[in-house]
C-alpha positions in Angstrom: -97.5 -89.0 53.8 -96.8 -91.4 50.7 -93.1 -91.3 50.6 -92.5 -92.9 54.5 -90.9 -95.9 52.8 -88.1 -94.0 51.1 -88.1 -92.4 54.8 -88.2 -94.9 56.9 -84.8 -97.3 54.3 -83.2 -94.3 54.9 -83.0 -93.7 58.3 -82.5 -97.7 58.6 -79.7 -97.7 55.9 -78.0 -94.7 57.4 -77.9 -95.6 61.3 -77.1 -99.7 60.1 -74.3 -97.6 58.7 -73.2 -95.7 61.2 -73.5 -98.2 64.0 -71.6 -101.0 61.6 -69.0 -99.0 60.6 -68.4 -97.6 64.7 -68.9 -101.2 66.1 -67.5 -103.0 63.1 -70.6 -105.1 62.4 -73.2 -106.1 64.8 -73.8 -109.6 67.0 -77.2 -111.5 66.0 -79.1 -110.3 69.2 -78.4 -106.5 67.5 -79.3 -107.8 64.1 -82.7 -109.4 65.7 -83.4 -106.0 67.3 -83.6 -104.0 64.0 -86.0 -106.5 62.2 -88.5 -106.2 65.2 -87.9 -102.6 65.5 -89.1 -102.3 61.8 -92.0 -104.8 62.4 -93.4 -103.0 65.1 -92.9 -99.6 63.0 -94.7 -101.3 60.4 -97.4 -103.0 62.5 -97.7 -99.6 64.1 -98.3 -98.1 60.9 -100.8 -100.8 59.9 -102.7 -100.0 63.6 -102.7 -96.1 62.1 -104.2 -97.3 58.9 -106.9 -99.4 60.2 -108.1 -97.3 63.3 -107.9 -94.4 60.4 -105.8 -91.6 62.4 -101.7 -92.2 60.4 -100.1 -89.3 62.1 -96.9 -88.4 60.9 -95.9 -86.8 64.4 -96.0 -89.9 65.8 -94.6 -91.8 63.7 -91.2 -89.8 63.4 -91.3 -89.4 67.1 -91.3 -93.5 67.1 -88.4 -93.3 64.4 -86.4 -91.0 66.7 -86.2 -93.2 69.5 -86.0 -96.1 68.1 -82.1 -94.4 66.2 -81.9 -93.2 69.7 -82.0 -96.8 71.0 -79.4 -98.1 67.9 -77.3 -95.0 69.2 -77.4 -95.9 72.9 -76.8 -99.9 72.3 -73.2 -98.7 70.3 -72.0 -96.3 72.8 -72.7 -99.5 75.4 -70.8 -101.9 72.6 -67.8 -99.1 72.5 -67.7 -98.8 76.5 -68.1 -102.7 76.5 -64.9 -103.3 74.1 -62.6 -100.2 74.6 -63.2 -99.9 78.4 -64.3 -103.2 80.2 -62.2 -105.7 77.3 -65.7 -107.6 77.1 -66.4 -109.6 73.6 -70.5 -107.8 73.7 -72.3 -110.1 76.5 -73.4 -106.6 77.8 -74.6 -105.6 74.4 -76.1 -108.8 73.6 -78.4 -108.2 77.2 -78.8 -105.3 76.3 -80.2 -105.5 72.9 -82.4 -108.4 74.3 -83.5 -106.3 76.5 -85.2 -103.7 74.0 -85.9 -106.9 71.6 -88.3 -107.6 74.4 -90.0 -103.8 74.7 -90.5 -104.2 70.8 -92.1 -107.9 70.5 -94.3 -106.4 73.1 -95.7 -103.4 70.9 -95.3 -106.0 68.0 -98.5 -108.2 69.9 -99.9 -104.8 71.2 -100.2 -103.5 67.4 -102.1 -107.7 66.6 -104.0 -106.7 69.7 -105.5 -103.4 68.3 -105.6 -104.8 64.7 -108.3 -107.1 65.9 -106.0 -110.0 66.3 -107.4 -111.8 69.6 -104.5 -112.5 72.0 -105.1 -114.6 74.6 -105.5 -113.8 78.3 -101.5 -114.9 79.4 -100.0 -112.9 76.5 -102.5 -109.7 77.4 -101.9 -110.4 81.0 -98.0 -110.4 80.7 -98.2 -107.4 78.7 -99.9 -105.8 81.7 -97.1 -106.7 83.8 -94.2 -106.1 81.5 -95.4 -102.1 80.6 -95.9 -101.7 84.1 -92.2 -102.8 84.2 -91.3 -99.7 82.0 -93.3 -97.9 83.4 -91.5 -97.5 86.6 -87.9 -97.7 85.2 
């Protein structure tokens, strides 16, 4: 568990390199998504330390989900450009939706760390979580 930093760096570096090669670079929204994914993973790790229940399986599954999202967005981009002859608008939309999910998770992690959240923020998180469960 001490080498989580190496695993994270290798995974993010490999995925970033592969997707960059596949799509020829990243848009701003996708770059923001990658940053939010890293923050979510880090804050999730902080919650594990804070609650004294660090679990490498949970962390690994979280990384696998994030890699899947990156690959999915790469596939969306390829279809958009090659088939639909688009310019990245759909990909930015998909990336933006995942940014919202990551930001929600980061905010929830703050609450789990004991950071007081305004009631309005808690209400928004509940609404977003219910929407995610329906989908």
